[in-house]
C-alpha positions as CSV (number, residue, x, y, z in Angstrom):
1,X,0.0,0.0,0.0
2,X,1.3,3.4,-0.9
3,X,2.4,5.8,1.9
4,X,0.9,8.9,0.2
5,X,-2.7,9.7,-0.8
6,X,-4.7,12.5,-2.4
7,X,-7.0,14.5,-0.2
8,X,-9.2,17.6,-0.5
9,X,-8.6,20.2,2.3
10,X,-10.3,23.4,3.3
11,X,-7.4,25.7,2.7
12,X,-9.2,29.0,3.3
13,X,-12.9,29.1,4.1
14,X,-14.7,31.5,1.7
15,X,-17.6,31.4,-0.9
16,X,-17.5,28.2,-2.9
17,X,-17.1,30.1,-6.2
18,X,-13.8,31.4,-4.8
19,X,-12.3,27.9,-4.5
20,X,-11.8,27.3,-0.8
21,X,-10.8,23.7,-1.3
22,X,-7.4,22.5,-2.5
23,X,-6.4,19.0,-3.7
24,X,-3.1,18.0,-1.9
25,X,-1.0,15.0,-1.2
26,X,-0.7,13.7,2.3
27,X,0.6,10.7,4.2
28,X,-1.9,7.9,4.6
29,X,-3.1,8.1,8.2
30,X,-2.2,5.4,10.7
31,X,-5.0,3.9,12.8
32,X,-4.6,4.3,16.5
33,X,-5.8,2.1,19.3
34,X,-9.4,1.0,18.6
35,X,-9.4,2.5,15.1
36,X,-9.5,1.1,11.6
37,X,-8.0,2.4,8.4
38,X,-10.5,2.5,5.5
39,X,-9.7,2.7,1.8
40,X,-12.4,5.1,0.6
41,X,-14.5,3.9,-2.3
42,X,-17.3,6.5,-2.2
43,X,-18.0,9.6,-0.1
44,X,-21.3,11.5,-0.2
45,X,-21.3,15.3,-0.6
46,X,-23.3,16.9,2.2
47,X,-24.5,20.5,2.7
48,X,-22.5,20.5,6.0
49,X,-19.3,20.1,3.8
50,X,-20.4,23.3,2.0
51,X,-21.0,25.1,5.3
52,X,-17.5,24.1,6.3
53,X,-15.9,25.2,3.1
54,X,-17.6,28.5,3.2
55,X,-16.9,29.2,6.9
56,X,-20.5,29.0,8.2
57,X,-18.9,26.2,10.3
58,X,-15.4,27.1,11.3
59,X,-13.0,24.2,10.7
60,X,-11.8,22.7,14.0
61,X,-8.2,22.4,12.7
62,X,-6.2,23.8,9.8
63,X,-6.7,22.2,6.4
64,X,-9.3,19.7,7.6
65,X,-10.4,17.1,5.1
66,X,-14.3,17.3,4.7
67,X,-16.6,14.4,4.1
68,X,-18.6,12.2,6.5
69,X,-20.6,9.8,4.3
70,X,-17.8,7.4,3.7
71,X,-18.0,3.8,2.4
72,X,-14.9,1.8,1.9
73,X,-12.8,-1.3,2.6
74,X,-11.0,-1.9,5.9
75,X,-7.4,-2.3,5.1
76,X,-5.6,-2.0,8.5
77,X,-6.6,-2.5,12.1
78,X,-5.2,-0.5,15.0
79,X,-4.2,-2.0,18.3
80,X,-7.1,-3.7,20.1
81,X,-9.5,-3.2,17.1
82,X,-11.5,-6.3,16.6
83,X,-15.0,-5.4,15.4
84,X,-14.0,-5.6,11.7
85,X,-11.5,-7.7,9.7
86,X,-9.4,-6.5,6.8
87,X,-11.5,-6.7,3.6
88,X,-14.7,-5.9,5.4
89,X,-16.9,-3.0,4.1
90,X,-17.4,-0.2,6.6
91,X,-19.2,3.1,6.8
92,X,-17.9,6.3,8.4
93,X,-20.5,8.8,9.5
94,X,-20.6,12.3,11.1
95,X,-20.5,11.3,14.8
96,X,-17.1,9.8,15.7
97,X,-16.6,10.2,19.4
98,X,-18.6,10.7,22.7
99,X,-17.4,10.5,26.2
100,X,-19.8,7.7,27.2
101,X,-20.0,9.0,30.8
102,X,-21.9,12.3,30.9
103,X,-25.7,12.6,31.6
104,X,-26.4,12.8,27.9
105,X,-24.5,9.6,27.0
106,X,-25.9,7.7,30.0
107,X,-29.5,8.7,29.1
108,X,-29.3,7.5,25.4
109,X,-28.7,11.1,24.1
110,X,-25.1,10.9,23.1
111,X,-25.8,13.3,20.2
112,X,-25.8,16.0,22.9
113,X,-22.5,15.0,24.6
114,X,-20.4,18.1,25.1
115,X,-17.3,16.2,24.3
116,X,-18.6,14.8,21.0
117,X,-16.4,14.9,17.9
118,X,-17.2,14.8,14.2
119,X,-15.8,13.3,11.0
120,X,-14.8,16.0,8.5
121,X,-14.9,18.8,11.1
122,X,-12.8,17.8,14.2
123,X,-11.0,15.0,12.4
124,X,-10.2,14.4,8.7
125,X,-13.0,12.9,6.7
126,X,-13.7,11.1,3.4
127,X,-12.7,13.6,0.7
128,X,-9.5,11.5,0.6
129,X,-8.3,8.1,-0.6
130,X,-8.0,6.8,3.0
131,X,-9.6,7.7,6.3
132,X,-9.4,6.4,9.9
133,X,-12.3,6.0,12.3
134,X,-12.9,4.6,15.8
135,X,-14.3,1.2,15.1
136,X,-17.0,1.7,17.8
137,X,-18.5,4.5,15.6
138,X,-18.2,2.7,12.2
139,X,-21.2,1.0,10.6
140,X,-21.7,-2.2,8.8
141,X,-23.4,-1.5,5.4
142,X,-26.3,-3.7,4.2
143,X,-25.1,-5.8,1.2
144,X,-28.1,-4.6,-0.8
145,X,-26.6,-1.2,-1.3
146,X,-23.7,-0.4,-3.6
147,X,-20.9,1.8,-2.3
148,X,-22.3,4.8,-4.3
149,X,-25.9,4.3,-3.0
150,X,-24.8,3.5,0.6
151,X,-22.8,6.6,1.1
152,X,-25.7,9.1,1.4
153,X,-27.4,6.8,3.9
154,X,-24.7,7.7,6.5
155,X,-25.7,11.3,7.0
156,X,-28.5,12.3,4.7
157,X,-30.4,9.1,5.7
158,X,-29.6,9.0,9.4
159,X,-30.2,12.7,10.0
160,X,-33.4,12.5,8.0
161,X,-34.5,9.6,10.2
162,X,-33.8,11.5,13.4
163,X,-35.6,14.5,11.9
164,X,-38.7,12.4,11.3
165,X,-38.6,11.1,14.9
166,X,-38.3,14.7,16.2
167,X,-41.2,15.8,14.0
168,X,-43.5,13.4,15.8
169,X,-45.4,12.4,12.7
170,X,-48.6,10.6,13.8
171,X,-49.6,7.3,12.0
172,X,-51.1,8.1,8.7
173,X,-50.4,11.8,9.2
174,X,-49.6,14.7,6.9
175,X,-45.9,15.6,6.6
176,X,-44.6,18.7,5.0
177,X,-41.0,18.7,3.6
178,X,-39.3,22.0,2.8
179,X,-36.3,21.5,0.5
180,X,-35.8,18.2,-1.4
181,X,-32.2,17.2,-1.6
182,X,-30.2,14.2,-0.4
183,X,-31.8,13.9,3.0
184,X,-35.3,14.8,2.1
185,X,-35.7,12.3,-0.7
186,X,-34.8,9.5,1.7
187,X,-37.0,10.8,4.5
188,X,-40.0,11.1,2.2
189,X,-39.7,7.4,1.3
190,X,-39.6,6.4,5.0
191,X,-42.7,8.5,5.8
192,X,-44.7,7.2,2.8
193,X,-43.8,3.6,3.7
194,X,-45.3,4.3,7.1
195,X,-48.6,5.4,5.5
196,X,-48.0,9.2,5.7
197,X,-49.2,11.7,3.1
198,X,-46.2,13.8,2.1
199,X,-46.3,17.3,0.7
200,X,-43.1,18.7,-0.7
201,X,-42.2,22.4,-1.1
202,X,-38.9,23.0,-2.8
203,X,-37.0,25.0,-5.5
204,X,-35.7,23.4,-8.7
205,X,-37.7,21.5,-11.3
206,X,-35.5,18.4,-11.0
207,X,-36.2,18.2,-7.2
208,X,-39.9,18.6,-7.8
209,X,-39.9,15.9,-10.5
210,X,-38.1,13.5,-8.1
211,X,-40.6,14.2,-5.3
212,X,-43.5,13.4,-7.6
213,X,-41.7,10.2,-8.8
214,X,-41.3,9.1,-5.2
215,X,-44.9,9.5,-4.4
216,X,-45.4,12.9,-2.9
217,X,-49.1,13.8,-2.5
218,X,-48.4,17.4,-3.7
219,X,-45.4,19.3,-4.9
220,X,-45.0,23.1,-4.9
221,X,-42.4,25.9,-4.8
222,X,-40.4,26.8,-1.6
223,X,-42.7,29.6,-0.6
224,X,-46.0,28.0,-1.5
225,X,-48.5,26.9,1.1
226,X,-49.2,23.3,1.7
227,X,-52.6,22.4,0.3
228,X,-53.8,20.9,3.7
229,X,-53.0,21.6,7.4
230,X,-49.9,19.6,8.3
231,X,-49.4,17.4,11.3
232,X,-45.7,17.6,11.1
233,X,-43.1,19.4,9.0
234,X,-39.3,19.2,8.4
235,X,-37.2,22.0,7.0
236,X,-34.1,20.6,5.2
237,X,-33.2,23.9,3.4
238,X,-30.8,26.2,5.4
239,X,-33.3,29.1,5.0
240,X,-34.6,30.7,8.1
241,X,-37.2,32.6,6.2
242,X,-39.1,29.3,5.7
243,X,-39.7,28.8,9.4
244,X,-42.7,31.2,9.8
245,X,-44.3,29.8,6.6
246,X,-43.8,26.2,7.8
247,X,-45.3,27.0,11.3
248,X,-48.3,28.6,9.6
249,X,-48.8,25.4,7.6
250,X,-49.1,23.3,10.8
251,X,-52.5,22.4,12.2
252,X,-53.1,22.5,15.9
253,X,-50.6,20.4,17.9
254,X,-48.3,20.2,14.9
255,X,-44.5,19.9,15.2
256,X,-41.8,21.5,13.0
257,X,-38.3,20.1,13.0
258,X,-35.3,22.0,11.7
259,X,-32.9,19.5,10.2
260,X,-29.8,21.5,9.4
261,X,-26.6,22.2,11.4
262,X,-26.7,25.8,10.1
263,X,-29.5,28.1,9.1
264,X,-29.9,31.7,8.1
265,X,-31.6,34.0,10.6
266,X,-35.2,33.3,11.4
267,X,-37.6,36.3,11.1
268,X,-39.6,37.4,14.1
269,X,-42.4,35.1,15.0
270,X,-45.9,36.1,15.9
271,X,-47.2,34.1,18.8
272,X,-50.8,33.8,17.7
273,X,-50.0,33.0,14.0
274,X,-47.0,30.8,14.4
275,X,-47.0,29.1,17.8
276,X,-50.4,29.1,19.4
277,X,-52.6,26.0,19.4
278,X,-49.7,24.0,20.9
279,X,-47.5,24.0,17.8
280,X,-43.9,22.9,18.6
281,X,-40.7,24.1,17.0
282,X,-37.6,22.0,17.6
283,X,-34.1,21.5,16.2
284,X,-32.2,18.4,15.3
285,X,-28.6,17.9,16.6
286,X,-26.5,15.2,15.0
287,X,-27.6,11.6,15.8
288,X,-27.0,8.7,18.1
289,X,-25.4,5.5,16.9
290,X,-28.7,3.8,17.7
291,X,-30.4,6.2,15.1
292,X,-27.9,5.0,12.6
293,X,-28.3,1.3,13.2
294,X,-32.1,1.6,13.2
295,X,-32.2,3.6,10.0
296,X,-29.9,1.2,8.1
297,X,-32.1,-1.7,9.1
298,X,-35.2,0.2,7.8
299,X,-33.5,1.3,4.6
300,X,-32.7,-2.3,3.8
301,X,-36.1,-3.7,4.8
302,X,-38.1,-1.0,3.0
303,X,-35.8,-1.1,-0.1
304,X,-35.2,2.7,0.1
305,X,-34.2,4.0,-3.4
306,X,-31.2,6.3,-3.2
307,X,-31.0,8.8,-6.1
308,X,-27.4,9.8,-6.7
309,X,-25.3,12.0,-9.0
310,X,-21.8,10.4,-9.2
311,X,-18.9,12.8,-9.3
312,X,-15.2,11.9,-10.0
313,X,-13.1,12.4,-6.9
314,X,-11.0,15.1,-8.6
315,X,-14.1,17.2,-9.1
316,X,-15.1,17.5,-5.4
317,X,-15.0,21.3,-5.6
318,X,-17.3,21.4,-8.6
319,X,-19.7,19.0,-6.7
320,X,-20.0,21.6,-3.9
321,X,-20.7,24.4,-6.4
322,X,-23.5,22.4,-7.9
323,X,-24.9,21.6,-4.5
324,X,-24.8,25.3,-3.6
325,X,-26.6,26.2,-6.9
326,X,-29.3,23.5,-6.4
327,X,-28.1,21.6,-9.5
328,X,-27.8,18.1,-7.8
329,X,-30.5,15.6,-8.2
330,X,-30.7,13.4,-5.1
331,X,-27.3,13.1,-3.5
332,X,-23.9,13.9,-5.1
333,X,-21.4,11.2,-4.4
334,X,-17.6,11.3,-4.9
335,X,-16.5,8.0,-6.5
336,X,-13.0,6.6,-6.1
337,X,-11.6,3.7,-8.2
338,X,-8.2,2.0,-8.4
């Protein structure tokens, strides 16, 4: 195995059109105690990577490698690592460390651990030919998904699943989805499989066509009103101006979940119009490993269809530009061969 690899790094956070990423050569990382080294085969392109590149999220260390939807082959085991064998397929996701001892970890809410660390933010991620991960935070990937189609499941899918849980969608209820990219197109399928009526409001003709194809009951523009009062809603778009509109779309007792890690400012809310009648507004923060395991089982059982736009590894910067401009259908995925 070579001692050097190619990797994309955030050299200088700034607007994506000003090329904040750089393709460099780096030594292949060495797995530490309890870690595994993964040869990356595919890595999903997530909006969080865009926030990192543009500085909405400040990188936790200089020239960090983005990417946290990683599928690859285990090629080396660190000391005491025994969950995987070399040759196994493994997935690397956003959450990569929690303390295991705080009140949040002990109560099953490790996503709120104050010592949590994240792939592609605190530690180098999957926009590279190799990546390391603590084996306790790696996932086994269902054999039914190819590398390319499995990658978006590891963040878009898992976060969408947690968002659906936070939105408290009742059985057979009406769900509104604002924004229809990588995460939303997977979440919609989960909700429809559970008997929900899904109403999608999003920009982009390709996104609206995909929503219709996947069985949405109605599809409209991002600032349209849902045709019926909603029981639950999820905002996937990082646009704070959608929050009042989504709240107004809820019926009494409805819940709105905000799925992103970053969002533009939310306009002032009017108590009577937006929150009265026991409407609930909540955020979504990362996920637990249990969320990930549950979602992967469901995705396999329900035969979730992952729509991807494959992108050669050496065009990662272009993939982020397309994501920013709303030109990606489904999920963009960096593909590595050889």
